[in-house]
C-alpha positions, 0 to 999 in steps of 0.5 A: 649102227657103226658096228654093223657097218664095220662088220659089213665093210670087213665082209666086203674087204675079206670077199675082195681078198678072197677073190683076189687070191682065187684069181691070182692063183688061177692066172698063175697056174695057167702060166706056170703049171702047163698041161703037158700033152702025152707021150702017145699024142706027141708020137702020133703028131710026129708021124702025121708031120712026117717024121718016119717011125718016131717010136722007133727013133725013141727006142734007139735012145739011151735014157738017163736021168740027172738030179736038177740043181733044184733037187728034182729029177731031169728026164733025158734021152741020148740018141748016139751019133752014127759015127761013134768017133764023132764029138759033136752033140746037140741038146734039144729043147722042147716048147711049152706043154710038151715033153722030150718027145716033141724034140724028135721032130728035129732028130734026123736033121742033126743026126745026118750032120753026125751030131749025138742027139740029147732030148730031155723034158723041161721042168714041170713037163713030162717025167721031169719034176718041179711043180712049176715052170719058170720061162728059162729063169731056172731052166737054164740051170737044168740045162747047165747040169746036161751040158756038164754031163756032156763035157764030163763024158767027152771033154772034147765035145762040140756042143750046140743048143736048139730050142723051140718056144719056151725051149728057145727062151732057155737056150738064150737065157743059158748064155747068162751062166755059160762060158765058152763051152757052147759052140752055137746057139739056135732059137726058134720062136723065143719071147723076149722077156716074161713081161712082154710075153705076159702082156701078149698072152693075157690081151689074147686070152682074156681081152675082157680083162685088159683093164685089170692089172694081171701082168703086175698081179702075176709078176708079183705072185711068182716073185712073192712065192719065190717061184722065179724072178719075173724080171730075170726071165729075159732072153732079150737081156741074155742075148747080148751075152752071146759071142758065139754064132746064133741063129734065130728062126721064126715063121712069117705068121708067128705072132712072136715074130716082132719079139724076134725082130727085137732079139735080133736087134740086141744080139751083139755077136757078129756071128747072128743070123735072123731067118724068117720061114714064110707061111709058117706059124709058130707051131709049123716052122719046120713042117711048113718048109723042111727043105728051107729049114734044113738048108738054113741049119746045114749052112749056119753050121757049115759057115759058122761052126766048121770054119772055128772048130772042126772035129 
């Protein structure tokens, strides 16, 4: 009898372990293995948003690749400034589930300001390698590889970083490893840290499971598998390291707006600005009021960049 009870308990324990492992893998994959929208779909979305002939813009670029510090290939495209003597560069960082094509939405804005525009696909997105994303923790080193390449090509380069969503988090987290080679940061719709993001997203996607320790389980798993350090994926920790001009942009209807207000409070640079586009959601910040967005960027660069470094 005792032996039978032990067998039953062992089966129950094994079943619980299997369910736990399967559910952990499911939730981890949902948050670290993003399905990427195809380039064709992104190009159509850009055209629908009013971007003039995005396919032509993409064809103007010079495709290149770099080797990530983690060993995989980083897929990138350089779109030269109209003024070939310009030393201005902007590296655009796209959002979750997209690839470098999505960054073309901002090409014209910076091209008019005489910037050479560099777009690239973040890790585990598009044609860039890696099996999982890491919410800026590993992505920042790929971004560093791009920055080094720019400086190798043009030692006089003035370099700005622009990011949206996941890309914004990468831009902010880059400050933890950057020195003074970056001249300005623009972050649109960043989360404040991985844990807070998980708490929000799991409650939104799986409200019936809020009583389960999903956040702790996912954080433990990514740490256990050495995918990345969940505690270190924190724009909130990094933002205090930014001495250069910083512009944070959110939509008034963006659920991450509260994250942005926390980030703005934590910013230490005297050149920090916080802007809200009324009526905009997380995905429509630029499209809701392009004139206001363009004016924000142009004024930011005119008032904080050109007086400091004019090239």
